[in-house]
N, C-alpha and C positions, 0 to 999 in steps of 0.2 A: 655679202649682201645683208643689209639690215632688215629685220622683220618689221613689216608695216604694223603700226599701232595707231590708235587715235580715234577720231570722232566719226569715221566713216560708218555707214550702216552695216548691219549683219545681213548677208545674203543667204536666204533659205532656199535650197534647191531640192524640191520634193514634188513628185508627180501625184501623190495622193492628196486631193484637195482638202480633205478633212484634217489630215496631219499637218499640211502646210499652213492652214488657217490656225490650227491650235498652237503650233510653234510660234507663229507670228504674234498671236494674242498674248501668249505667255511672255515672250521677249519684250513686247511693247509695254506690258504691265510692269516689267522690271526696269523700264526707262530706256530701252534700246530702240533705235530707229531700225526698221526692218524693210528690206525689199525682198521680193520672192519671185521664183521662176519655177515652172512646172517641167522644164526640160533643159538639158545641158547646153545647147547652143544659145538659147535665150539667156541663160545664166552667164555664159562667157561674154556675151554682148554687154550685159549689165556690168560685169566685172571690169571690162575695158572702157566703160563709159565715164562720163565726167564726174559722177558721184561715186568714186571707187569705194567699194566695201572694204572694211577692215578685217572681216572674218567671213568664212563661208561654212555653212552647214550643208553637207553634200550627201544626198542619197546616191547609191551606186546604180540601181536599176531605174533608168530614166529613158523616155522616148527621145527620138531624134539623135541625141548624143548622150551616151551613158556617162556615169560618174568617172569611170576609168579614162575615157577619152577626154573628158573635161579636164582632168588632172594633167594628162599629157600635154594638151594645148596650153593650159595655164602655166605649167612649168617651162614651156618653151618660149613664153612671152616675158621678156625682162621687165615689162611695165607692171605685171601682176603676179609674177612668179613668187614673190615674197609674202603674199597674202595667205595667212594660215587657214587650213581647212580641217574641220572636224567631220569625219566620215560617219554617216548614219546608215545602218543596214539591218534588215531582218534576216538576211541570209546567214547560213552557218559558215564556220571556218573563216571568220572575218579577218583575223590577224594574218592568215596565209594569203588571202585574196588581196589585202591592202599592203603587203610587205614592201612592194616597190613604189608605193605612192607617196611616201614621205609625208603622210598626214600628221598634223599636230596631235590628233587623237582619233580613236575609233570607238563609237558607241553602238551597242546592240539595241535594236528595237524590240519591244517597246522601250522608249527612252526614259531613263531616270532623270527627271527634270532637275532635281537638286545637283546631280552629278554634272549635267549639261551646264547649268548656271555657274557652277564652280569652275569648270573649264573655260567658259567664256570670260569670267572675271580674271582668270589667270592670264589668258591669251591677249586680252585687251588692255592690260595694265603695263 
């Protein structure tokens, strides 16, 4: 399976409205198109929609469908399984929690914006 790259938007999945808006503004200022969702089910609907994102920034603790279930559903859907995911979490023991998720990267909150932008550049090229 080839990894999806290209012009699709970045999907920011974050239930904290202030952080979701801040990430959106930073990414847009860097020239990226961004779509956002506050919970996992809405994010999955966006991912499966006509304007397929090329990258997902995924918080783990979300209402309706958490980030873990989002990844299970995403990985089971061949239409979107190849879209890379960067996991974002404030929780401890992030590496252990995400070991089976096969995420492209995991970042601890508070997020180092330069590190995030570097990962995005690497994953979208």
